[in-house]
VOGU-3710 file (C-alpha; in Angstrom, 3 decimals, decimal comma):
1> xxxxxxxxxx> 99,553/-20,446/-6,985  96,739/-19,349/-8,934  94,205/-16,945/-7,823  91,651/-19,676/-9,340  92,817/-22,608/-7,499  93,604/-20,761/-4,119  90,179/-19,913/-3,912  88,773/-23,370/-5,097  90,446/-24,837/-1,780  89,649/-22,487/0,656
11> xxxxxxxxxx> 86,424/-22,934/-1,244  86,302/-26,746/0,436  87,408/-25,860/3,434  84,732/-23,492/3,719  82,028/-25,953/3,539  81,907/-28,123/7,464  78,645/-30,450/5,374  81,941/-31,733/3,020  84,008/-32,884/5,426  81,423/-34,544/7,228
21> xxxxxxxxxx> 80,502/-36,743/4,260  84,280/-36,685/2,873  85,903/-37,929/5,777  83,770/-38,405/8,624  83,702/-42,604/8,784  87,639/-42,044/7,675  88,394/-39,716/10,607  86,017/-41,777/13,169  88,214/-44,541/12,472  90,801/-43,042/13,729
31> xxxxxxxxxx> 89,698/-41,868/16,654  88,432/-45,418/17,961  91,250/-46,627/16,573  93,161/-45,115/19,934  89,521/-44,454/22,416  88,201/-47,454/21,930  84,604/-45,420/23,025  82,819/-44,562/20,151  81,321/-41,636/22,421  84,686/-40,345/23,241
41> xxxxxxxxxx> 85,786/-40,912/19,349  82,756/-38,692/17,548  83,653/-36,352/20,591  87,279/-36,217/19,787  85,687/-35,984/15,966  83,922/-32,614/17,137  86,363/-31,646/18,850  88,197/-31,918/15,019  85,290/-30,217/13,462  85,051/-27,099/15,628
51> xxxxxxxxxx> 88,806/-26,185/15,633  89,327/-27,019/11,314  86,297/-23,999/11,609  87,993/-22,084/13,481  91,074/-22,814/11,543  89,906/-22,666/8,796  91,348/-19,315/7,033  94,878/-20,450/7,719  94,639/-23,477/6,291  97,683/-22,904/2,982
61> xxxxxxxxxx> 96,084/-25,608/0,284  99,329/-27,497/0,918  97,947/-30,423/1,875  95,100/-31,573/1,243  91,051/-31,615/3,453  91,809/-35,251/5,272  95,400/-34,558/5,652  95,050/-31,198/7,679  91,971/-32,500/8,762  94,093/-35,875/10,716
71> xxxxxxxxxx> 96,924/-33,502/11,565  94,107/-32,398/13,940  92,853/-34,928/15,517  95,817/-36,495/16,444  96,619/-33,298/18,170  93,319/-33,595/19,739  93,680/-37,971/20,290  97,029/-36,728/22,329  95,384/-34,345/24,649  93,044/-37,274/25,153
81> xxxxxxxxxx> 95,171/-39,659/25,663  97,561/-37,071/28,364  94,211/-36,674/30,382  93,280/-40,950/30,357  95,140/-42,420/33,476  98,784/-43,444/32,484  98,562/-47,312/32,750  95,071/-47,570/32,675  94,340/-51,431/31,518  91,131/-51,994/28,659
91> xxxxxxxxxx> 89,364/-54,771/29,191  85,957/-53,874/28,273  85,038/-56,683/25,820  81,761/-53,934/24,087  84,959/-52,135/22,429  86,689/-54,924/21,947  87,073/-54,480/17,920  87,855/-51,119/15,717  85,440/-51,456/13,047  82,202/-51,355/15,647
101> xxxxxxxxxx> 78,751/-51,959/13,851  77,083/-48,233/12,953  74,738/-46,286/15,284  71,139/-47,714/14,766  70,436/-43,940/13,295  72,319/-44,108/10,321  71,757/-40,033/10,262  74,271/-40,041/13,095  77,640/-40,677/10,473  78,184/-41,264/7,130
111> xxxxxxxxxx> 79,004/-44,139/6,393  81,659/-44,467/3,113  80,220/-46,995/0,952  83,404/-50,044/1,161  86,047/-49,883/-2,287  85,390/-52,982/-4,289  88,084/-55,782/-3,782  90,009/-57,601/-6,262  90,491/-60,466/-4,293  88,184/-61,593/-1,700
121> xxxxxxxxxx> 90,423/-64,153/0,249  92,922/-60,936/0,843  90,375/-58,317/2,064  89,675/-61,656/4,617  92,857/-61,818/5,391  93,525/-58,711/6,407  90,141/-58,107/7,930  91,258/-61,271/11,068  94,406/-60,032/10,890  92,703/-56,268/11,956
131> xxxxxxxxxx> 90,309/-58,077/14,741  93,638/-59,742/15,827  94,918/-56,538/15,666  92,425/-54,895/17,698  91,970/-57,353/20,706  95,791/-57,257/21,270  95,467/-53,460/21,858  92,524/-53,482/24,062  94,914/-55,757/26,237  97,631/-53,055/26,513
141> xxxxxxxxxx> 97,159/-49,464/28,343  96,604/-46,181/27,339  99,674/-45,047/26,421  101,392/-48,144/24,890  97,960/-47,716/22,469  99,054/-44,948/22,140  102,517/-45,961/20,985  102,791/-48,461/18,936  100,098/-47,336/17,048  101,443/-43,451/16,448
151> xxxxxxxxxx> 104,997/-45,725/15,889  103,832/-49,086/13,767  101,086/-47,901/12,679  100,334/-44,611/11,818  104,936/-43,901/10,889  104,984/-41,157/12,838  109,287/-40,167/13,252  109,828/-41,429/16,678  111,176/-38,222/17,190  107,668/-36,827/17,508
161> xxxxxxxxxx> 105,885/-38,952/18,644  108,130/-38,751/22,377  107,768/-35,464/22,216  103,809/-34,955/21,784  103,206/-37,763/24,142  106,088/-35,866/26,887  108,486/-38,738/26,641  112,365/-39,122/26,534  114,210/-40,848/23,282  114,764/-44,044/26,303
171> xxxxxxxxxx> 111,027/-44,025/27,269  109,710/-44,157/24,004  111,811/-47,351/22,900  110,973/-49,103/25,873  107,073/-48,335/26,076  107,334/-49,425/21,971  109,314/-52,654/22,905  106,951/-54,092/25,629  103,937/-53,204/22,838  105,421/-54,519/20,196
181> xxxxxxxxx> 106,577/-58,012/22,699  102,812/-58,153/23,973  101,432/-58,038/20,610  103,040/-60,075/19,316  102,119/-62,538/22,092  98,886/-61,800/21,697  99,270/-62,564/17,984  101,392/-65,507/18,448  98,231/-67,400/21,049
//
């Protein structure tokens, strides 16, 4: 890698204000998928900013900033999931959706303008599916929700999910099977 390209990557990483503007909404949505609580999700993102700032010198530029930040956030989420009671069910109707409205104070999180979609009917279909999936995920335990989201939504390899959640491969398979069954039953109602 040339010296100029290396310094450009380092320059981008050193600017945390750019992170929030470019990646804040995406990271918050990612954290909400697991935490289901806007305050907890914001805390996880803030912890990610802090960890990224502290590790900025170790960023090699071999991936995009977003990929690097998501990797840090994923570890923060895993730590959060480990702290949550093992089989606590979520029935809080106020957190029934992933795409919660923005806070009243727009300065809290920069909102990214959504991309223009070529097919409005497809966009509506995706939004309805997302809402139904969010409703079903809220009915899963924290552990099942994490396994389903990591394996099926984020497509993280099963071996890595089992290792990070501290379960055996067999236990992961059982949790994933049960989560998929419950989501399928919920979506078919």
